[in-house]
KERORO-112037 format. One record per atom (N, C-alpha, C): x negated, y, z negated; residue in one letter. Coordinates in steps of 0.02 Angstrom, whole numbers, plus 50000, padded with zeros to 5 digits. Example, Ala and Ser with C-alpha at 12.3 -4.5 7.8 and 13.67 -1.06 7.14 Angstrom:
2
493404971649610A
493854977549610A
493404983549610A
493584988849646S
493164994749643S
493555000249606S
//
This chain:
111
468866114544835M
469466117644864M
470036117844812M
470026113344764Q
470546113144712Q
470556119844674Q
469976122444657N
469946128844621N
470246134444663N
470106134244728L
470376139344773L
471136138844776L
471396132744781D
472126131844781D
472436134344717D
472116132744661T
472376134944595T
472356142544590T
471826145544614A
471766152844610A
472296156244653A
472386153844715F
472896156844758F
473596155744731F
473716150044701S
474366148744670S
474486153744613S
473976154844573A
474026159744518A
474146166744545A
473816168444600L
473886175144629L
474536176044667L
474906170644677G
475536171044714G
476086174544675G
475996175544611D
476506178644570D
476346186144560D
476826190644574P
476686197844568P
476526200044496P
476816196744446T
476656198444377T
475926196944362T
475686191144385R
474996189344372R
474516194044409R
474696196144470R
474276200944505R
474266207544468R
474826209644440A
474856215844401A
474426215244338A
474436209444307I
474026208344248I
473286209044266I
473086205944322L
472386206444343L
472196213644358L
472656217344388S
472516224444402S
472406228344337S
472796226844287R
472696230144222R
472036228244191R
471846221844198L
471216219544170L
470616222244207L
470716224544269A
470166227544306A
469896233744271A
470306236744229G
470096242644191G
469736240944127G
469696234544110G
469346232544050G
469766227844007G
469476225643953E
469796220943908E
470426223843877E
470946219643874V
471596221743847V
471876215943806V
472236217643752T
472546212343712T
473186209843746T
473416204143725V
474036201243752V
474616206043741V
474656208843682M
475206213443667M
475176219643712M
474596222243725E
474516227943770E
474716226043841E
474546219943861L
474736217643928L
475486216843935L
475816214943881A
476536213643883A
476946220143886A
476656225743863E
477026232043858E
477406234143921E
477086234543979P
477446237244037P
477936232344070P
477936226144048F
478356221144079F
478996219944039F
479536218744074A
480176217344042A
480216209844027A
479736207443988M
479736200443970M
479416199643901M
479536194043872S
479296192743804S
478536191343804S
478246191843745Q
477536190343738Q
477406183043755Q
477836178143736P
477716171243757P
477716170443833P
478136174143868A
478146173743941A
477496176443970A
477246181943943I
476596184643964I
476046179543949I
476086176443892S
475586171443874S
475576165643923S
476146163643948R
476176158343999R
475816160644063R
475936166844083H
475586169544142H
474836169644130H
474636171644070L
473926171844054L
473616164944055L
473976159944032R
473726153044033R
473596150844105R
474056152544151V
473966150844221V
473336154244249V
473256160644233L
472666164344257L
472026161544227L
472056159544164E
471466156644131E
471296149844161E
471796145744174E
471676139144204E
471406139744275E
471576145244309A
471316146444376A
470616149344374A
470366150944315G
469696153644308G
469646161044323G
470216164544324L
470226171544341L
470146176144281L
470326173744221I
470246177744160I
469946173444105I
469706176744054T
469486173443993T
469846176843934T
469956172843883R
470246175543821R
469816173443763R
469816177643712R
469456175943651R
469896177743591R
469726174843535R
470106176243475R
469726181443433R
470086186543413E
469796191843372E
470296193143315E
470256189043264G
470756189343210G
471416187043238G
471936191243231A
472596189543258A
472666191643331A
472186195243358K
472226197543427K
471896192543474K
472126192643537R
471846188443589R
471656192743649R
471106196343644P
470906200643701P
470766196443764P
470956199243820C
470866195943885C
470426200443928C
470066197343974R
469656201044022R
469596196844085R
469396200144138L
469266196544200L
468676191944190L
468716185944217A
468186181044210A
467606182844256A
466996182644230P
466426183844274P
466416178444328P
466366180544389G
466346175744445G
467016172444459G
467546174944429G
468206171844438G
468456171944510G
468236176844548T
468466177244617T
467916175244667T
467366172444643A
466806170744687A
467016165944742A
467396160744725E
467596155844775E
468076158944826E
468516163344802I
468976166944847I
468566171344894I
468086175144866D
467666179444907D
467286175444960D
467026169644940Q
466656165444987Q
467106163045044Q
467706160845027W
468176158545077W
468386164145124W
468536169945095L
468716175745136L
468126177945180L
467526177245155G
466936178845195G
466886174545258G
467056168145251L
467066163745309L
467586166045360L
468166168145336L
468676170645381L
468456177145415L
468136181545376R
467896187745405R
467386186445461R
466946181645449Q
466446179945500Q
466786177245563Q
467276172945554A
467636170145612A
467996175645650A
468326180145614L
468666185745647L
468176190245684L
467616191645652E
467106195845684E
466856192645748E
466746186045747A
466536182545808A
467066182945862A
467706182245842N
468256182845890N
468286189845920N
468216194945879Y
468236201845903Y
467636203245949Y
467056200545933T
466476201445975T
466586198346043T
466866192246044R
467016189046108R
467516193046148R
468036195646114L
468536199646148L
468226206046176L
467796209346137D
467456215346161D
467046213746223D
466706208046223N
466296206046281N
466736204846343N
467306201646334V
467766200346390V
468026206946417V
468246211346372L
468506217846394L
467976222046429L
467366221846403E
466816225546435E
466676222746504E
466686216146511A
466566213046577A
467116214946625A
467746214946602Q
468306216646645Q
468266223946666Q
468086228246620T
468026235446635T
467466236546686T
466906233246676K
466346233846723K
466536231246791K
466896225546792Q
467106222546856Q
467596227246892Q
468046230446854G
468516235146883G
468166241246912G
467646243746879K
467266249546904K
466876247646966K
466616241446968D
466236239147027D
466676238547088D
467306237247079Q
467776236547135Q
467996243247163Q
467906248547124L
468106255147148L
467596257547195L
//
């Protein structure tokens, strides 16, 4: 659960979510990631460190460049947790549908 907490904490920042959205298109260098943001490269690097520690991105060294990409399986734990919620919601909706169907049938029987 610690990884899930760390991932959601990392995702709580809109800049980090925007960075992940950019990385969804493929590998990008730190300097390229910093371009659309009104912040310094060191500030972007701090955001990247948080994302990397959460297991959401990976970085590698390529000479003076530090290309970043989405981490393989970085969202697996989030997907698993959300899947549990989806199953619970589906079960709730199924029960609600059954109650509504029973009430509708009961109302028709009374007519």
